[in-house]
C-alpha positions, 0 to 999 in steps of 0.5 A: 605179076606184082602191081609194083611197076604200075604203082611206081610209074603212076607215082612218078607221073602223079608228081608231074600231073596228078590229074592226068594220071587219075583221068587216064587210068580211069578212062583205061578202066572204063573203056576196058583197056585194062582190068587192073584199074580200081572201080574208084578211079572209074567213077563218073564224078572222079573222071569229071573232077580230074578232067576239069582240074587237068584243064586248069593245070594245062592253062596254069602250067603255061604261064610264067610264075603262075606255074610256080605258084601252082606247083607250090600249092601242089607240093602236098596234092601230088604226093598225096595223089600218088599215094592214093592211086598206089594204095588203090592199085595195090588194094585192087590187085592184092599183090602187095600191101596198100601201105607199102604201095602208098609209100612208094607212090607218094615218095616217087610223086614227091621226087618227080614233083621236086624235079618239076617245080625246080625246073620251072623255077629255073625256067622262070629265072628268064621269064618268057612264055615260050619255054613254059609252053614247050616244057608244059606240053612235053610234060603232059605228052610224057605223062600220057605216053608213059602211063599209056605204055604202062598199061601194056608193058608195066615193067618197061614203063617203070624202067622208063619212069625211073630213068626219067626221074634220075635224069631229072634229079641230075639236071636239077643239080645243075639248075641250082644257080638258076633256081636261086636267081628265081627265088631272089627275084621273087623275094625282091618283088615281094619287098618292092610290093611291101615298100610300095604299100607303105608309101604315103599316098598323094595329099588330098 
């Protein structure tokens, strides 16, 4: 069977939490759950690095505004991770071109990252930690569940990932006004800080 479903699923998941994808796939390979995992993802240094960064993201993702800052930094990281994992999977299976797999994994990761980042901006328009924590946990559990499911039912998992991606993009359209509100507030805070830095201090 072509590795395409797994490439698509891992790309979608990488756009939400790339470190969780690398960690999960590596662990599935090390434990023998799947023979489709490249040796590169099973290397101890890769697993340790992915585990540490996953813990960092697990914390940053649950703090209002910090999560959006983290997302902005990962606008490049997540699509690159999706492309890298896709290329590795294709190279290991030999069932499709590394370049094609990289493009699919990277573009899918970029699309799901856009949904995640936009949703976080909408949530942060009314900042309170509860929503961020619930959303972050749902994302982590969703990534873990779909990636795990893909080890046994790759085609079905790819369908689930596709439905979630399309649903997320549709929801994002309805959240545009809240996202604009978040961006206005962020611009206002920056302007306030800029003006405060220009104010003269008290006379000595």
